[in-house]
N, C-alpha and C positions, 0 to 999 in steps of 0.2 A: 165816769172817766176811767176808773180802775177796771171796770169790766171790759171796755173797748180796748184798753192796753193789753189785757190778758188774751183777748181774742187775736190781737195782732201778733202777739208773741208765739202763738201756735202755728202761724203760717209756715209752710216748707218751701224751700227754694226748688225749682224744677229746671233741669237743663233742656234746652230746646235746640235741635239741630237747625242750624241756619240753612236757608235755601241756597241753591247755587248762585242765585243772583245777589247773595249777600257778599260774595267775594268778588272783587273787581276782576274783570276779564284779563287785565294785564298781569295780575297776580297769578291767575290760573295758568296763563301761558308760560310764565316764568317757572312755576312749579312743574309743569309738564316737561319743559326743557331740562330741568334739573334732574328729573326721574330718568329721562332718556340718557342723559350724560352718565348717570350712575350705572345704568344698565350696560351701556357701551363700555365703560371702564371695567365692569365686573365680568363681561363676556369672555375675554381671553383667559382670565383666571379660571372661569367655570370650565372652558374648553380644555385648558391644560390640565386641570384637576381630573376631568373625565378621561382624557387620554392616558394620564399617569395611572389612573385606577384601572383602566382596561389593559395597559401594559403590564401592571402588577398581576392582574388575573391571569393574563396569558402566560407570564413568566412562571407563575405558580403552577399552572396546569402543565407546562412543558417540563419544568425542573423539579417540582415538588411532588408530583403525583404520578401514578401509573397510567394515566389517561392516554399519554403518548409513549408508552412503554414499549420495549423491544419484544416483539412476539415472533419474529422470524430472522434468521441469519441465512441469507441466500448466497450460495457459493457458485461462482462461474469460473470455467477454465481448469477444473480439477480432474486430472486423470490418474496421476501417480499417487495422489493422496485422496482420501475420502472426505466427503462433506462432514462426516462425524468428527474426523481428526481435526478439521479446520475449526469447527464449532468448539471442540474441547480446547484447542489452543487459544482460541479467542477468549473464552472464559467469561462471556457476558451473561449476567443473571437474567433470567426470564423476567420481563416487566421493568427492567431498568430504564429510567427516563432516556429516550432516544437522544435528546438534546445534550445530555451530559456525557455520552460516550466519547472518550478520547480516541479519535480515529487513528492518529499517528501511533499511539501506544498500542492500539489493537493491531495495526499493521506489523508492528515490530514483533509482537507475540506470535502472530501467524508466520512471519517470516523466518522463525527459528526452525520450522519444518524443513528438513534437508532438501526435499524435491522442489521447494518453492524458491524461485529466483527473484521475482518482484511480486508485490501485492499492493492493491489499493482498496481502501474501504470507503464507502459512501453511505449516507442516509437516504432511505427511500420512505418518505412520510406516507402514512402516519406511524408505522410500527415495524419497519424492516431495516436491516443492515445488509448491504450488498458487498460481497467480498469478491474481487476479481483477481485471479491468479495468473501469473506467467510462470510455468514450470521449467526446470532445467532440461536442456537437451543433451543427451549423451553423445560424446564424440570418440570415446574409447573405453575399453574395459581393462581392468588389471586383475590378475589372479590373486585371490585371497584365500589361501587354504584350498578347500574344495569348492569354493564359491568364486563369484566374480564381482568386483566392485565396478560400478558404472561411474565414469568421470565426465563432467562437463568441460567446456573449453578453458575454464579457470582452474581446473584440477580438483574441483569439489566432488567428493564421493557422495552421491545423493541416493544411491540404491545399491543393494547387494542381492544378487540373484543366484539361483543354483545352477543355472546353465548360461553359457555364453550367448548373449543376444545376437541375432543375425545382423550383419551389416556394420558392425562396429569393429575397428581394428584393435588388436591386443598390444598393450604396453606392459612389459614385465618391469616392475618397480619394487624396491624394498618397502617403502613406506609412502604409498600414494596419498597426495593431499595437496591443497592449494599453497601451503607454505613450504613444500618440499622442492628443492632446486632440481632434483632429478625428474620430478614429475613435470615441472615447467619445461625443462629441456626436451623431454620425450614428446610432449604435446606440440612444442614448437617445430620439432622434426616432422611430425605427422602433418602439420599445417602447410609445409612447403613441398610435399611429395607430388610429383606429377600423376595424372590419371594412370599412366602405364605402370609406375612404381606401386601405386596403390592396389592395382589389379593383381600384381604379383606378390604383394605383401602378405606374409603370414603373421609376423609380429615384430615389434620394436623392443630391443632389449637395452635398458640403461643400467650399466654396471658402474657408472660414475659419469661426471660431467664431461669427461674427455673420452669415454669408452661407450659410445652409442653405436649400435649396429642394427641392421635390418636383416631379418631372415626372410628369404623369398622361397617360392615354390622350387621344387627340385633340389631342396637343401642348399641352395646358394646363399651367400652372405655378402652384404654390403657394409663394409666397415666405414662408419660415418665420422667417427672422432667426436668432436664437440658440436654444439648446435650452431656455431657461427658459419657464415657463408652458405646458408642452407639452400638458397635458390641455385647457386652455382653447383653444389654437390648434387642436387636433384637432377639438374640438366645433364651433368656428366654421367651420373649412374644410369640414367635413362638411355643415353646414347650407347652405353656399353652392355645393355641387356642382351643383345644378340651375341655377345662374345661367349665362347665356350670356356667359362672360367667359373670356378667354384667360389672364389672370393675376389671381390672388387673393393679396392681401398680408395675412397675418395676423401680421406680426411684432409688431404692437401689437394684440392681440386685442380690445381695447375699441374701437379706431378702425380698422375694416377698410376697405381700398380694393380695388377690382377694376376691371378694364377689359377 
């Protein structure tokens, strides 16, 4: 008896995988449905995690690396300034992430260049900035020592040239500039002149806000006075161009004098 008991005590238990038919069909169907429910519940989270990971990878590539860095600053519409001047004013480091460039700040820096009236900056993926310029248009020149300052319609001096440009009328001013009242008055007078007066015009002299005069060909002078009632003064002065007079005073256009 003792020997049989010893032999029984040395037996080992073994795990045996039950066949599929050992689990009832109803239980298998329940477990399959449960797995599908878990997969459906986990799917949106998996998709969201994948999208977030992809977005993070894209953001890192755009903002944190030079993969989409600035390689070119393309300048359009530049005639009075050079592309080099525009790029220097922009000051964008080579390879700076294109997505991180502050376009408004960049436009402000370029807009400081005197000949630039308006500027827009856009991204051109994958590696370029496009700068589009609108430059100022000269409407008059003012003597400045032995040179000539070119003014736009707002009175901004944006160029200084050694010779008077063709086709631009001259305005003699003490301190030409957009904030100078005499400059604004002189440009206002220029803006209302008839084609006949412009054809005869040599220069506009502004000695003060109420002492504006036109010097015409043949050394004739039209005393304009101030800049008010410009259209009336221009019409009256034009009508009197055929008069044999060295000085025409239209400062009070309703009572004109000439001699």
